[in-house]
C-alpha positions as CSV (number, residue, x, y, z in Angstrom):
1,X,0.0,0.0,0.4
2,X,1.4,3.6,-0.9
3,X,1.8,6.0,2.6
4,X,2.1,9.7,2.0
5,X,5.5,9.7,4.5
6,X,6.4,13.0,5.6
7,X,6.5,12.6,9.8
8,X,9.3,10.5,8.8
9,X,11.1,12.4,5.5
10,X,10.4,15.7,8.5
11,X,12.2,13.0,11.1
12,X,15.1,12.1,8.2
13,X,16.2,15.0,8.0
14,X,15.4,16.3,11.3
15,X,17.8,13.4,12.8
16,X,20.7,15.2,9.8
17,X,20.0,18.3,12.0
18,X,18.4,20.8,8.9
19,X,16.8,23.7,10.6
20,X,14.7,25.1,7.6
21,X,12.3,22.6,7.6
22,X,9.1,23.6,6.9
23,X,6.1,23.1,10.0
24,X,3.7,20.4,9.2
25,X,0.8,23.3,9.9
26,X,2.7,25.6,7.3
27,X,3.1,23.4,4.6
28,X,-1.4,22.2,5.5
29,X,-1.7,25.9,4.3
30,X,0.6,25.9,1.2
31,X,-2.3,23.3,0.2
32,X,-5.0,24.9,1.4
33,X,-6.2,22.1,4.1
34,X,-6.9,22.5,7.5
35,X,-3.3,21.6,10.0
36,X,-6.5,18.9,11.3
37,X,-6.3,17.7,7.2
38,X,-2.9,17.9,6.8
39,X,-2.2,15.5,10.1
40,X,-5.1,12.7,9.6
41,X,-3.6,12.6,6.1
42,X,0.4,12.1,7.6
43,X,-0.9,9.6,9.4
44,X,-2.5,7.8,6.6
45,X,-5.7,7.8,8.0
46,X,-7.1,9.4,5.3
47,X,-6.4,9.7,1.1
48,X,-2.9,11.1,0.7
49,X,-1.9,14.5,-1.3
50,X,-3.2,14.8,-4.7
51,X,-0.7,15.4,-7.1
52,X,-1.1,18.4,-7.1
53,X,-0.8,19.0,-3.4
54,X,2.0,17.1,-3.9
55,X,3.7,18.8,-6.3
56,X,3.7,22.2,-4.2
57,X,5.3,20.4,-1.7
58,X,7.9,19.3,-3.2
59,X,8.4,22.5,-4.4
60,X,8.3,24.1,-1.0
61,X,11.1,21.8,-0.4
62,X,13.2,22.7,-2.6
63,X,12.8,26.6,-2.4
64,X,14.1,26.3,1.3
65,X,17.4,24.0,-0.5
66,X,15.9,20.7,-0.2
67,X,16.4,18.1,-3.3
68,X,13.3,16.5,-2.6
69,X,11.4,14.4,-5.4
70,X,8.2,12.1,-5.1
71,X,10.2,9.0,-3.5
72,X,11.2,10.8,-0.6
73,X,7.6,11.6,0.7
74,X,5.8,8.2,-0.2
75,X,6.6,4.7,0.5
76,X,5.0,1.1,0.0
77,X,4.7,-0.5,2.8
78,X,3.1,-3.6,2.6
């Protein structure tokens, strides 16, 4: 099953000491969903972001200097 792995990605970047990370609240605002809806997406309790929303999230990480790709934000979990 395909999972939205934003929590995993943010944790990985945080452990590497990156300081310029966007908050989940900021990302929610960018893709025009409530922080609660974004939280549910990140916990995979509702459908994940659309392709357009995923593009916005990736663009925000890239704007902040991260070489983010869809592979960073999506994981296949059996």
